[in-house]
C-alpha positions in Angstrom: -54.5 -19.4 73.5 -55.7 -23.0 73.0 -58.7 -24.8 71.7 -59.3 -28.4 71.8 -60.9 -30.9 69.5 -61.3 -34.1 71.7 -57.9 -34.9 73.1 -56.0 -33.0 70.3 -55.2 -29.3 71.7 -54.4 -26.9 69.1 -53.0 -23.3 69.4 -55.1 -20.6 68.1 -53.3 -18.1 65.7 -54.8 -14.9 67.5 -55.8 -13.4 70.8 -59.4 -11.8 71.0 -59.8 -8.2 71.8 -61.5 -9.3 75.1 -58.6 -11.4 76.1 -56.1 -8.7 75.3 -58.2 -6.2 77.3 -58.3 -8.4 80.5 -54.6 -9.1 80.2 -53.1 -5.7 79.2 -55.1 -3.9 81.9 -54.1 -6.6 84.4 -57.8 -7.1 85.2 -58.0 -3.7 86.8 -61.7 -3.2 86.0 -62.8 -6.9 86.8 -66.2 -7.1 88.5 -66.4 -10.5 90.4 -69.8 -12.0 90.0 -71.9 -15.2 90.3 -72.5 -16.7 86.9 -75.5 -18.5 86.2 -74.5 -20.7 83.2 -78.0 -21.3 82.0 -78.8 -17.6 81.7 -75.5 -16.1 81.3 -75.7 -13.4 78.6 -72.0 -13.7 77.8 -71.6 -10.0 78.0 -68.0 -8.9 78.3 -68.9 -5.4 79.9 -70.6 -7.4 82.8 -67.2 -8.9 83.6 -65.2 -5.7 83.0 -65.9 -2.2 83.5 -64.4 -0.8 80.2 -65.8 2.6 80.7 -63.8 2.9 83.8 -60.6 2.2 81.9 -61.5 3.2 78.2 -59.0 1.4 76.1 -59.6 -1.3 73.5 -57.5 -3.5 71.4 -57.8 -5.0 68.0 -57.3 -8.8 67.8 -53.7 -9.8 68.3 -52.4 -11.5 65.2 -49.2 -13.5 64.8 -47.4 -11.7 62.0 -44.9 -13.6 59.8 -43.2 -13.0 56.4 -45.8 -15.4 55.0 -48.8 -13.7 56.3 -51.0 -13.9 59.5 -50.6 -17.6 60.1 -47.7 -19.4 61.8 -45.8 -21.9 59.7 -45.6 -25.4 61.1 -41.8 -24.7 62.1 -43.1 -22.2 64.6 -45.3 -24.8 66.4 -44.3 -27.7 68.6 -46.5 -30.7 69.4 -46.1 -32.9 72.4 -47.9 -36.2 73.0 -49.4 -37.2 76.4 -50.9 -40.4 77.7 -52.5 -39.2 80.9 -53.7 -35.7 82.0 -52.9 -35.9 85.8 -50.3 -37.5 88.0 -53.2 -39.0 90.0 -54.4 -41.0 87.0 -52.5 -44.3 87.1 -54.8 -45.9 84.7 -57.4 -44.9 82.0 -60.3 -46.3 84.1 -60.0 -44.5 87.5 -60.0 -40.9 88.7 -59.5 -39.3 92.0 -61.4 -36.5 93.8 -61.1 -34.6 97.1 -64.1 -34.7 99.1 -64.0 -33.0 102.5 -60.2 -33.4 102.7 -60.5 -37.0 101.8 -59.2 -38.6 98.3 -61.9 -40.7 96.9 -61.6 -43.1 94.0 -64.2 -42.6 91.1 -64.7 -43.8 87.8 -63.0 -41.8 85.1 -65.2 -39.1 83.6 -65.9 -39.7 80.1 -64.9 -36.1 79.1 -61.3 -36.4 80.5 -59.0 -37.3 77.8 -56.2 -39.7 78.8 -54.1 -39.4 75.7 -53.6 -37.0 72.8 -51.5 -34.1 71.7 -50.8 -30.6 72.9 -49.6 -28.0 70.4 -47.6 -25.0 71.7 -46.1 -21.8 69.9 -42.2 -21.8 70.1 -40.6 -18.8 71.9 -40.0 -15.5 70.2 -43.0 -15.4 68.0 -44.6 -11.9 67.7 -48.3 -11.0 68.1 -49.3 -7.5 66.6 -52.2 -5.5 68.0 -53.5 -1.8 67.9 -54.7 0.0 70.9 -56.8 3.0 71.0 -58.3 5.1 73.7 -59.7 8.8 74.3 -57.3 9.0 77.1 -53.7 9.4 75.8 -52.2 8.5 79.1 -53.5 5.0 79.0 -51.8 4.3 75.7 -48.5 6.0 77.0 -48.6 3.9 80.0 -47.3 0.8 78.1 -43.4 0.5 77.8 -41.1 -1.9 75.9 -40.1 -4.9 78.2 -43.4 -5.1 80.2 -44.7 -8.5 80.7 -48.3 -9.8 81.0 -50.2 -12.9 81.5 -52.8 -13.9 78.8 -55.8 -16.1 79.1 -56.8 -19.1 81.4 -53.7 -21.0 80.2 -51.6 -18.2 81.8 -49.5 -17.7 78.7 -46.6 -15.1 79.5 -45.8 -12.5 76.8 -43.8 -9.4 76.7 -44.0 -6.1 74.8 -41.0 -6.0 72.5 -41.8 -2.8 70.4 -44.3 0.1 70.4 -45.3 2.7 67.8 -45.8 6.3 68.6 -49.2 7.4 69.8 -51.1 9.3 67.0 -54.6 11.0 66.9 -57.4 9.4 64.8 -59.0 11.8 62.1 -62.6 11.3 61.0 -62.8 10.3 57.2 -65.5 9.0 55.0 -65.2 6.9 51.8 -63.6 3.5 51.0 -61.1 2.2 53.5 -59.1 -1.1 53.7 -59.2 -2.3 57.4 -56.7 -4.3 59.4 -58.1 -7.5 61.2 -61.3 -6.6 63.0 -63.3 -9.0 65.5 -67.1 -8.6 64.5 -70.3 -10.5 64.7 -70.5 -12.9 61.8 -73.5 -11.0 60.1 -71.2 -7.9 59.8 -69.7 -9.2 56.7 -72.3 -7.5 54.7 -70.7 -4.2 55.5 -67.7 -4.9 53.4 -67.2 -4.8 49.6 -64.7 -7.7 49.9 -63.0 -9.2 52.7 -60.5 -11.9 53.8 -61.4 -14.3 56.8 -58.8 -15.4 59.2 -61.1 -17.0 61.9 -64.6 -17.9 62.2 -66.5 -19.0 65.4 -70.1 -19.1 66.5 -69.6 -15.8 68.3 -67.2 -13.8 66.2 -65.4 -13.6 62.9 -61.9 -12.0 62.5 -61.6 -10.5 58.9 -60.1 -7.6 57.1 -61.5 -6.0 54.0 -62.7 -2.8 52.2 -65.6 -1.2 53.7 -68.5 -0.1 51.2 -68.3 3.4 49.7 -69.6 6.1 52.0 -68.6 4.5 55.4 -67.4 6.8 58.0 -64.0 5.8 59.8 -61.2 6.9 61.9 -58.0 7.1 60.1 -54.6 6.7 62.0 -51.4 7.4 60.3 -47.7 6.7 60.9 -44.7 7.4 58.6 -44.9 3.6 57.5 -48.3 2.4 58.5 -52.0 3.3 58.4 -54.9 2.0 60.2 -58.7 2.6 59.5 -61.4 1.8 61.9 -65.0 1.9 60.2 -67.9 3.3 62.2 -69.8 -0.1 62.1 -66.7 -1.8 64.0 -66.4 1.1 66.5 -70.2 0.9 67.3 -69.7 -2.9 68.5 -66.9 -2.2 71.1 -67.8 -1.5 74.7 -69.1 2.1 75.5 -66.6 4.7 76.7 -63.9 4.0 74.2 -65.3 6.0 71.3 -68.0 8.7 71.2 -70.1 9.8 68.4 -68.2 13.2 68.5 -65.1 11.4 67.4 -66.8 11.5 64.0 -68.0 15.0 64.0 -64.8 16.9 64.7 
């Protein structure tokens, strides 16, 4: 769960819905394909058949007493001065070509020093999962372990709530953290932003009056998913009939 700025690697304080789907389904619906980087549409449903396993996740957020951002005491930073044991200096690199090791000039984009930031153990991510198939939700159990992202971060389920049904409602509702396109902010009366990228924004807020939403209620918790969020998730997870019951 890392992003990098030059040679300084920083840990993100969230896991995207797409990353959680790939991890928590163990890649069961992955579709191997050849990617043309020049014309790649960056469509998650081309890589994963979500309709075949219709389950989705809200962004995973680190929850602490102080809010949704980890304090510095929860993070660890390590300095490095090379990125590979085959780099004896900052001017040379080595590549395998047809089984032979060849010496090359070091690529300009390969950092040879910097810092790597990591999250200390026993920090908790929180997410909500929803699906039209109850058995997909009940298939999770305390103690299960998963591997997340290309950095292969291992994490474990430490607690689960009860599975509850969503009820259609209409009006004003405060949301939890949602991953949406940046232009979606105009659907809120007011909102709080956690993350902004060129592709998505993670925010929570109160939807405008008259918005339809699904409400999920537990004895000590409540989750509202507005229709404009549900319209953005891959097909198969939520159908229009969910708002018409």
